[in-house]
N, C-alpha and C positions, 0 to 999 in steps of 0.2 A: 526378894523380900529383904527385910532388915537383917543386919548381922547381930543385932542385940536381942537376945531371947533369954527368958528366965530358966528354961529347962537345960541344965548342963549335965544331964545324967545319961547321955547316949553311951551305948556300950562300945561303939566304934567311932573313930573320927568322922566317918561318913554321916553320922546322925548328930554331930555336935556343931555348934556355931563355928564359923570360920574365925580364926584368930590371926595374929600377926599384923604386919604393917598395912597401911592403906585401907583401914576399916575392916580388915580380915581378907584373907586370900584362900583359894582352894588348897587343901592339904594334900597335894599330889604325892608327896613323899611318904604319906602314911596310908595310902590306899592299898588294901588287901582285897583283891577281886573276889576271894571266897566269901567276903562279908556282904556282897551286894544284895543277895536275895533276902537275907535276914534284915539287912538295913532297910530295904524297901518295905518289908512287912512292918517294921517298927515305925517308919516314917508315915506310912499310910494309916496305921493305927493312931498315931499322934494327930494327923490331919483330920481323921474322922472325929476324934474327940473335940478338936477345935470347931469343926462344922456343927457337931451336935450342940455345943455350948452356944453357938450363935443361933441355931434354929430353935432352941428351947429356952432362950432368954425370956424370963417372965415379964420383962419390961416391954412396953409397946415398941413396935418396930420403928427405927429411925435411921437416918443416913449413917450416923456414927456407930450405932450398935449392930448394924447389919451390913451395909455396903462397905464402910470403912473397916469394919471388923473382918470381913472377907479379904480385903486387901492386906490386912496384917497377918492373916492365917497362912499356913502351908509352907512356912519358911524352910523347915527341915526337908520336906519332900522336894522343894524347888532346888535347894542346894545339892541334894543327892542326885537329882535328875541331871543337873548341869555336869556333875562329875561323870556320871554314867554315860551321858551322850558323847563326851569326849572319848570314852573307851569304845563306844559303838561306831564312832566316825573316824577317829584318829589312831586307835589302838585295838582294832577288832581282830584279835587273835585269841586262840583258846585261853580260857574257857568262855570268853565273852559271847560268842554266837548262841551257845546253849542258855546262858543266863538271860540274854535278850529275849529269847523265845518264851521264857517264863515270866519275865518282868513286863513285857508289852501288854499282855492281857490283864495283868494285875492293875496296871495304870489305867487301862480303858475301863475296867470295872469300877475303879475308884471314881473316875470322872463321871461316869453314869450315875453312881450313887449320890453324888453331890447334886447333879441336875435333877434327879428324881426324888430328892428329899422334899416331901410335900410341905413340911413345916417351914423349911428354909425358903422355898419358893413363895409361900404365903407372905412371909415377911418382906421379901424382895418386891412382891406385888404391892404390898401396902406402901412401901417407900415410893415406888413408881407412881402409884395413884395419888400420893401426897404432893407430887411435883406441882400440881396446879392449885394448891392451897396456899395459905399464908405461910405455913411452915416451909413448903417447897420453894417459895420465892426467896428464902434467905440463903440458899446454898449457891455456891459458885457455878459458873457455866461449865467448867470441867467436871465438877461433881455431878451436875445434872446429866451431862453426857455419859458419865460413868454409870449412873443409875439406869438410864435408858438402854445402854449397851448391855449391861448385865441382865436386865429383864428380857430383852429380845433374844439374847444368847440362850437363856434357859428355855424359852419357848422354842427356838430353832432346834434345840437339841433334845426336845421331848418332854419337857416338864409338865405339859398338859395332857399327855397321852393317858389312856386307860392302863390299868395295871398289867394286863397281858401284853399289850403293845410295848410297854416299858421293858418288860422282861425280854421280849424278842429283840428289841433295839439293843439292849445290853449284850445279848448273845452275838448279834451282828458285829458290834463294835469290838468285842473281844476276839472274835474270829478274824476280823480285818486286821487287828493289831498283830496277830500271829502271821498272817499272810504278808503284811508289809515287811516284817522281819525276814521271812523266807525269801521274798523277792530281793531284798537288799543283799542278803547273804549269797544268793546265787550269782548276782552281778559281781560281787566282791570276789567270789571264788574264781570266776573267769578272769577277772583282772589280775589276780595273783598268779594263777596257774597257766594262763595262756600267753606266755612270753614268746615273742618272735626272736629266734636266735639267728645271728649272722656269724658264720664261721669262716666264710670266704671273704678276704679283704677286698676282692674285686667288686663285691656287692655294695661297697661303700662309695662308689663313684658318684660324684656330684655333691656329696655332703661336706659341710664345712668342718674345719679342724675342731671347732668347739663342740659341734654335734657329735662327731666321732668320739671325742674324748668323753662326752657324757654317756654315750652308749657303752663305751669300754668300762667306765666307772660303774654303771648299772650292772654289767656282767660280773665284774669283780665282786660287787656286793651280793650277787646271786650265787657266788661260788664258782664262777667259770672265767677266771682271769685268762686273758688271751683271746676271748671272743667278744662279741658285741651284742647287747640285749636291748630290744625295743619293748619297753614295758607296755602293758595293755591299758594305758591311760591316754587321755587326749593330749596332754602336754608332751608325751613321748611320740605318739602317733603322728601328730600334725606336722612337725618339722621333717620327719622322714618322708611322708607323702608329698611334702613340698619340694624337697631337695633331691631325693634318691633318683638317679638316672635309671636304675635297674627296675624295669616295669614289673617283673615277676615278684621282686621284693615288695614293691608298693602294693601289689594285689594281696600278697600274704598278710601284710600289716593291716590293710584295709579290712579284709575278711575276718581277721582275728578281732579287731576292735569292734566292728559293727555286728559281729556275731555273738557278742556277750549276751548271756541270758537266753539264747535262742536254742540251746540244746544241740543235738547232732544236726548237720555234720560239722558245725564250727566249734562246738564245745562239748561238755559232758552232758549226756542225756539226763542224768540225775539232777541237773541244775537248770532244767528247762523251765522258764518262767511263764510260758503260755498257758498251761493249766491254771496257774495261780491267777493270771489276769482274768480268765473266764469267770472264776469264782468271785473275784473282787468286783467285777462289773455287775454281776447278778446281785451281790449283797448290797452294793451301793444303790442300785435301782430300788431294791426292796426297802432299804432304809429311807430313801427319799419319799417313796409312796407312804410309808408309815408316818412321815413327818408332814404329809399333806402337799408334796411337791410332785410335779409331773415327771421330772427326771433329777438325777444327781446334779446335773449342770444347773438346773433352776434353783436347787437348794443351795449350792455352793455360791452362786453369784448374787444371792438375795442381799447380802450385806457388803457388796463391793461398790466401787465407783461406777462400774458398768451397769450393775443392777439386774441384768438379765443376759442370758446367752445370746439373745437376738442382737443386743447392742454390741457385744463383743464380736459376734460373727460379722456384724455390719462393718466394723473397722477392718477386720481381717480380709473380708471379701473385697473391700475397696483397694487394699494394697496388693493382694495376691496377683491379679492379672498384670499389674505394672512390674512387679518383681519377676514374675515368670517370663514376661517379654524381655526384660533385661537379661535374665539368665540365658535365654535362647540366643541372644546376641553374643553373650560372652562365650558360649559354647562354639558358635560359628567362628569367632576369632581364634579360639584354640584349635579347632579343626583345620583352619587355614594354615596355621603354623605346623601342625603335625603332618599335614599333606606335603607342605614344602620341604620338611625335613626328610620325609620318605623319598621324595623325588630326588633330592640332593644326594642322598645316601644310596639310592638304588634299592631301597627295601620296600616291602609291602606296607601300604598305608594302614594305620590303625584307626579305629573309631574310638573317640574319647569315651572312657568309662569312668565311673566314680573315683577309682583309685588314680586316675590321671588328672582329675580336675585341678587340684592344688598345684601339681607340677607344671601343667601347661598354663595355668593362670599366671604364674610367675614369668613365664616366657612372654605372655601377652603384655604383662605389665612392663617388661623390659622393652618390648617392641613399641608400645604406644607411648610410654612415658619415660623411657630410658631409666627405669627404676628397677633395681633388683634388691629385694629386701635382705638378701645376704650381705649387701653393702651396709645396711642399717644395723643388723644384729650385733656386730662387734661393739656398737655404742650403747647397747641395751644391757647394762649390768644390773642385775637384780638389786645389789646393794645401793647403787646410785639412784635407782628408781624408788627405793624405799625412802631415801633422803628427799627425793623430789616430792613424794606424797606429803611427807611431813612439812616441807617448806611451803607447799601450796596452802596447806591448812593453817599454817602460821600467818601467811600473808592475808588470807581470806577471813579467818575466824579467830586469830590470836592464840592458837594452841601451840604448845611447846612440848618437845619429847626428849626425855633423858633416859638412857638405859638404866634400869633399876640398880645395876651394880655400881653406878656412879652416884647413887642417892643414899644418903646416910639414914636409911630407915630399916635396915636389916634385909636379909635375903628373901626372895620370892621364889617359892618352889615351882618347878615346871614338871610336866608329865613325860617329857622326852628331851634328850640333849639337844635336839634341833630347835627347840622352842626358845624364843627370846622375848623379853618383856621390857616395855618402856613405861615410865611414869609420865603421864600427860597432865600438864598444868595450863591454866588459862592466862590471859593477857596480864593479869595482875599477880600471877604466881599462885593462884588458888588451885587446890587439888581437883582435877576433873575425873581422873580414873586411870586405869592401866590398859595398855594395848599389848596383847600377846600376838606373836606371829609364829606359825608353824608352816614353813615354806616348802618342805621337800616331800617327795613321794617315798613311800616305804611299804613293806608288807603290812597288811591289816588296816591301811588307811584308804578311805573311800577316794575315788578319783574325783577330779573337778576342783572347784574352789568354792568356799563358803565363809560366811561370817557367823559367829556365835556370841551371844552375850552370856557370860557366866553369872552376872548379876546386873539387874536393871537399875538405872538411876531412879531415885525417888526422893521425896522431901515431906513425908507425912509427919513423922515424929522427930526424925533426925535427917540431916542431909547425907544421903547414901550415894556414893559415887559408883559409877558403872565399871564393870570389868568386861572388856570385849576382846574378841580374838578374830584374826583372819587366818585362813587355812588354804594352802595351795599344794600343788603336786609337781613342783619343778624338779628337774633331775640334777643331782649334785654333779659338779665337775670334779676333776682330779684335785687332790689336796693342794691348796694354795692358789688354785686358778679361779678367776672370776666366773660366776655363774651368769651365763648369757641366756636371755629369754627372747622369744619371738615378740613381734609387735602385738599380735593377738593376746599373748599371755601378759604383756605389759598392760594392755587395755583392761584385761580381767583383773589384774592387780589393783589398778585404780578403781575399778568397779566395786570390788569387795571392800576396799578401803572406804568407799562412799557409804556402805552399810555401817562400817565401824564409826564413821563420823556421825551418822544418824543417832547412834547410841551415845557417843561421847558428848555431843552437843545438846542432848536432851535436857530440858529444864522444866520438869513437871512435878506435880505433887504425888500422884498415885502411880504405883508401879505398873498397873495394867495399861496405862496410857503412855508408857515410857518408850522412847526411841523408835524402834522398828515395829512396835505393836500397832500397826495401822492396817488399813484395807490392803488385801493381797495385791490388787492392781495399782496401788500407790506406793508400796514399799520399795519397788524397783526405781522409782523416780530419783530419790537422792543418790542412789548408787550410779545410775546411768548418767546423771548430770556430772558426776565427779569424773567420769571418763574423759570429758572434754579437756581437762587441764593437761593431760598427757601430751597432746599435740600442740600446745601453745608454744610460741617462740621462746618464752621465758624458761620453760622446762627443757625444751630441746637444746637450747644454747648452753644452759647452765649444768644440766645433769646427764645429758646423753654424751658421754665421753668415751673415747676408744679405750678398750680394756688393756691395751699394751702401751699406747703412746700418751694417753690422757688428752689427746687432741679432741676438741669439741666437734660435734656433728657438723660437717661442712655446710655452709650456707646454700650452696647450689644443690646439695642433696636434700636439704629441707625444702627448698623450692620445688624439687621434683616430687617429693612426698605430698606437698600441698596440692599440686596439680592432679595427683592421682587419688585425691581424698575420697571420691565416690567410686573408685574402681572396685569391681567385684561385689558390688552391693546386690546384684541379682542373686549370686550364690548365697551370700550371707543371709539375705532376707528369705529366700526360698527354703534354704536348709532349716532355718528356725521356724518359719511360718507353716511349713508342712507338718512339723511336730505339733504346733499349737492347734492347727485345724484338726489333726488326727485326735488329739486329746478331747477337743470339744465334741467331735462327731461320735467318738466312743461313748461319751457320757450323755449325749442326747439320744442315744439308741435305746434308752430305757432298759427293759428286761429282755430285749431281743437276744436270741441265741447267736453268739458271736464266736467265730474262729479267728483269733487274733491275726494269724498270717494272712488268711483270705481277706479279712476286713482291711488290713493295711494295704494289700495289693490293690484291692478294688477301689478303695478311697483315693489312693494316689493316682490311679488311672482316671477316675472321675475328675480329679483336680487338674489333670494334664501335667502331672509332675514330670519335669525333664528327666529322662532316664540316666543322665550323666550325674545327677545329684541324688543323694540319699538324705532322709530325714536326719536332723541333728541328733535326735534320740529315737532310734527305732523302738517299736513297741515293747519288745522283750527286755529292753535295758532302760526304759523310760522311768528312771528313779524319781524324777520330779513328781510324777502322778501316781506311781504304784509303790513307792516306799513309805507313803503316808498320804494323808488327805490334803495337806496344806496347799499344794499346787494342782490338785486334781480339778479338771475343768477350769483351770486357772493359768495354764501356761501362756495363754494370750496376754497375760499381765505385762510381759516384757514389751510387747508392742504398744499396749495401752499407755504404759508409763513412758515409753519413748516418744509418744505424741506430746506428752507434757514436757519431756526432756528437750526435745527439739525446739519447742516454743520458748522454754526457759533459757536455753542457750542463746537464742536471738536477743533476749533481754540484755545479755552481756555485750553482744556484738553491736547492739544499737546504742550502748553506752560507751564507756571508755575501754572496753575490752574485758577479757576474762578476769582481770585483777581489779576491776572497778569495785571498790570497797562499799560503795553505797548499794549497789545491786547485791553484792555478797551479804551485806547486813540484812537486806530484805529477805533474801533466801534463808538466812539463818533464822530470822525472827518469825517467818511465816511457814517454814517447812521443817528445817532441821531441828529446831528447839522445841516445837510444840507437840510432837508425838501425835497421839490420838485425842488431844483435848479439843480439837475443832474438826469439823467436816473437812475432808481433804480438798474437795472442790472449792470450799470457801478459803482454805489456806492458799491454794494456787491462785485464786482470784485476787486475794490480797497481795500476793507477790507480783502478779503480772498486770494487775489493774483491769483484768477482763477474763472471760472464759478462754479456754485453750483454743488456739488456732491449729487445727489438725493438719492443715496444708504444710505446716513447718516440718512435719514428719517426712513428707514427700520431698521437700526441698533438701532436707538433710541427707537423704539417700540418693539424691540425684534423679528422682523419678519425675515424670511430667505431672504438673498440677492442672487439673481440669478447669 
């Protein structure tokens, strides 16, 4: 919401408008975590007063005094929530876990109180019903869409229920909010406490010098200088499973990582997520039934591009057999190499296990394409890749990035010394927003990578610029050494920056339609299309430079990378799609009695899951779907969006390449800048000139097209 408010009487900086440069910035330096609960109580009270004023306005309901008024309300709570979510995601150490357990249900109760406010819903309904009158004809198309979305959202979330059902719905939502927190805290506990220690230098065989240095630095930070630590995050696990020649070490790392949230024998029984999952699934099923839907999946997909679980399952089921067949071929190639090694060494042959997949995949890549990604990694400096992302967005969209310390507008507070901030300006020097980057893993930070908007762009009363952040979990190298990352992590870096661009390039009037506030199965499209610029010759030649010699990535190595472009797509697709199918099947089961471990095993068996591959997110650690509702029954979204992405990428290759500015302008005008002001299918159609060609998805992954 806006940074300009009349109420300046907050008792803590947490409830006051943001001040300082760039239209106001989060006051990280003034946060006292002991103030959070009282601040939320005050912010919720303030928001309730704003809602009551709108609901009880004696004037007849209109777009301006009802819908627009709602858009202007809640600024205090939104700012506070933005600050608090950084603490739950990036700084989750004592006392934050206990505070989150108390705050989550409070926010759920407040949200329900708004939806269930009969006077407010009556006014929203009146505005909705006026859309087809002369008065309704005068509002803009984005305003009309905002009214329709607000009306449907209230109905979807229980505005028309009877009083008893509303009360039960609120009970469910508050209980789920607590369970989401407990689930996240359990996963975080295992990520912090289940470190794989290496004390014998011989176990480092096969690892690159840069990886060994990062493991040593992690150990030093954990207080064990002289050892090596594999943190329990994907960015730490992945390179060890890829490089480590010691099979026993690979298995230890694999079991530790994929055992997160699973209780004994892999972790702490007190942090077993399976009982929480059982309760969440039951509550979600009950809620869906209360809201008139067959299952939670049907409720969640009602307002998505897919529209129904059947449509989402249709796409997944079309891709699954092709991905599985490719994965089986990949395993056969690996087994061939493992058998040959055993014969040459006179040792007993092994059967490929999940902890062997990445290791032997690299051997196959070397055998088939003469490509070892360890040859590429010395050229993948995190700092140079950040420069590359900025440069691409300058070439495509005219954005420019300046570190805030080089801008004469005063300091910008940060919440940790690792965080850096850039001032983003447009082609004509106009202020676009700030981009924050928090790149490194640390205790209390959730694993993975994500984008967050601290403030959405809007243009209702004043031009309000966005504040966006990207967050990663790279492992710091030794002081003064370049941070080298894997190709997969580089791809993820570009992916998350695509989300940031979605926020930075937004040009809408209403904050609820800003940036990434789009359908769940559309929001990944801008981020996934942005991945494609990493592998362009322009980026590889200009920014992939050796960390010691500054030599560019050799042309013949780039050629080998291009020839291997669809390598290992069986693994990548099966690993992801097994999780997406599991998510959907769990939420299509309704109120059935489910034992998560049994359901997972039986579902994978029914799918014919190759035993050498594990789900990308096993059920007890599947934070996308169990740490909140946003991706529940929605993990398919990445595949749905990638169908759009693959087709959109071909628009560039059919033109003058990925830096074709006319195609980039169309992508900006019809996708990145419009937020939720138009139907996403219409936006894609305007960009591509037709509906999506889903065969492009198969072509992109190297699968046969029927």
